[in-house]
C-alpha positions in Angstrom: 0.0 0.0 0.0 1.4 3.4 -1.0 1.8 6.3 1.4 -0.2 9.4 0.5 1.9 12.4 -0.3 0.4 15.8 0.2 2.6 18.6 -1.1 1.2 21.0 1.5 2.5 18.9 4.4 5.8 17.4 3.0 8.2 17.4 5.9 11.2 19.6 5.3 14.6 18.3 6.0 16.5 19.7 9.0 18.7 21.7 6.7 15.7 23.1 4.9 14.1 24.1 8.2 17.2 26.1 9.2 17.2 27.9 5.8 13.5 28.7 6.0 12.7 29.4 9.7 9.4 31.3 9.0 6.4 29.0 9.1 4.6 31.1 6.4 7.2 30.7 3.8 6.1 30.1 0.2 5.7 26.4 -0.6 8.6 25.4 -3.0 7.9 23.9 -6.4 8.3 20.2 -6.5 10.4 19.3 -9.4 10.6 15.9 -11.2 13.7 15.1 -9.2 11.8 15.4 -6.0 9.0 13.4 -7.5 11.5 10.7 -8.5 12.8 10.5 -4.9 9.2 10.3 -3.5 8.2 7.6 -6.0 11.3 5.6 -5.1 10.3 5.8 -1.4 6.8 4.4 -2.2 4.8 7.7 -1.9 1.9 8.5 -4.2 0.9 12.0 -5.0 -2.1 14.0 -3.9 -2.1 17.3 -5.8 -4.9 18.9 -3.8 -6.7 21.0 -6.5 -10.4 22.0 -6.7 -12.4 22.9 -9.7 -11.2 20.3 -12.2 -14.0 19.3 -14.4 -14.5 15.6 -15.4 -12.1 14.5 -18.1 -13.9 12.6 -20.9 -11.6 10.0 -22.5 -8.1 8.8 -21.9 -5.1 11.0 -21.4 -2.0 9.6 -23.1 1.4 10.0 -21.3 4.5 9.2 -23.3 7.7 9.4 -21.1 10.7 7.1 -21.4 11.9 7.8 -17.8 10.6 4.8 -15.9 10.3 6.8 -12.6 8.6 9.8 -14.0 6.1 8.0 -16.2 4.1 6.4 -13.4 4.3 9.6 -11.3 2.8 11.6 -14.2 0.0 9.0 -14.4 -0.6 9.3 -10.6 -0.8 13.1 -10.8 -3.3 12.9 -13.7 -5.3 10.2 -11.9 -5.5 12.4 -8.8 -7.1 15.2 -10.9 -9.7 12.7 -12.3 -8.2 11.5 -15.5 -8.2 8.0 -16.9 -4.5 7.5 -18.1 -2.5 5.2 -20.3 1.2 5.7 -20.1 3.8 4.5 -22.6 7.6 4.4 -22.9 7.6 5.2 -26.7 5.4 7.3 -28.9 5.4 4.4 -31.4 3.5 2.2 -28.8 1.2 5.1 -27.8 0.2 5.8 -31.4 -0.4 2.1 -32.0 -2.7 2.0 -28.9 -4.5 5.1 -30.0 -5.2 3.8 -33.5 -6.3 0.4 -32.3 -8.5 1.4 -29.4 -10.7 3.9 -31.3 -11.1 5.8 -28.0 -11.4 9.4 -27.2 -8.2 11.2 -26.3 -8.6 14.7 -24.9 -4.9 15.2 -24.1 -1.4 13.9 -24.9 1.6 14.6 -22.7 4.8 13.7 -24.4 8.5 13.9 -23.7 10.4 15.2 -26.8 13.4 12.8 -26.8 12.2 9.2 -26.8 13.4 5.8 -27.9 11.7 4.5 -31.1 11.0 6.0 -34.4 8.6 8.8 -33.4 9.8 11.8 -31.3 7.5 14.1 -29.2 6.8 16.9 -31.6 6.2 14.5 -34.4 3.8 12.5 -32.2 1.8 15.6 -31.3 1.5 16.6 -35.0 0.3 13.1 -35.9 -2.2 13.0 -33.0 -3.6 16.5 -33.8 -4.0 15.4 -37.5 -5.9 12.3 -36.6 -7.8 13.5 -33.5 -8.4 17.2 -34.3 -9.5 18.2 -30.8 -6.6 16.6 -28.9 -4.7 19.0 -26.6 -1.0 18.6 -26.1 1.8 19.2 -23.6 5.4 18.7 -24.6 8.0 18.1 -21.9 11.8 18.1 -22.3 15.0 18.6 -20.3 16.4 20.3 -23.4 15.4 23.8 -24.5 12.9 23.7 -27.3 12.4 26.6 -29.7 8.7 27.6 -29.1 8.3 28.3 -32.9 8.8 24.5 -33.5 5.8 23.5 -31.3 2.6 22.4 -32.9 -0.1 25.1 -32.6 -1.8 25.2 -29.2 0.9 23.0 -27.5 2.1 23.9 -24.0 5.8 23.3 -23.4 7.0 22.3 -19.9 10.7 22.4 -19.3 12.0 19.7 -17.0 12.1 19.8 -14.1 8.5 21.1 -14.0 6.5 21.3 -10.9 3.3 19.5 -10.0 1.5 22.8 -10.1 2.9 23.5 -13.6 1.5 20.2 -14.9 -1.9 20.5 -13.2 -2.4 24.1 -14.3 -1.4 23.3 -17.8 -3.8 20.3 -18.0 -6.6 22.5 -16.7 -5.8 25.4 -19.0 -6.0 23.1 -22.0 -9.0 21.0 -21.1 -11.2 23.5 -19.3 -10.3 27.0 -20.6 -12.3 29.6 -18.7 -12.8 27.4 -15.7 -10.0 28.1 -13.3 -8.8 25.7 -10.7 -7.6 26.5 -7.2 -5.8 24.9 -4.3 -7.9 22.8 -2.0 
């Protein structure tokens, strides 16, 4: 059984407490590196957001990092999404074509094993499923002019907040979310 991780009550290390003695300090962003550490320790994630509307269909996650992939799926599940996660865009595209399902959002790393890379996958998905929204992630700097239209780019390490806010802004424009 997983422990529940609440980013509002994550215990700071002794060193961190000394650097930030005020109890009302701003909550730090939780990067993918911290998420990786938490996942390795058996924690799951509770992102504590209100106002997310139901997500109709399956969100596709494509991430080759074996630690980050399930964490992203956990975050999306916490906000109410049904998720399918893949290591390669090739596998994700095959699944999407064979399942005939509804896919409101794809979240894809740029540099992936296999034949298809992130931007190419997003272009293919948008061509086949014209209403699909997209988030591209990468640890490398990406020229924004190379992104497919309407794609949000999250540079790694992104925060949990960045991911959840990006999902909400794409899937429910005009309906803001807030912290619980």
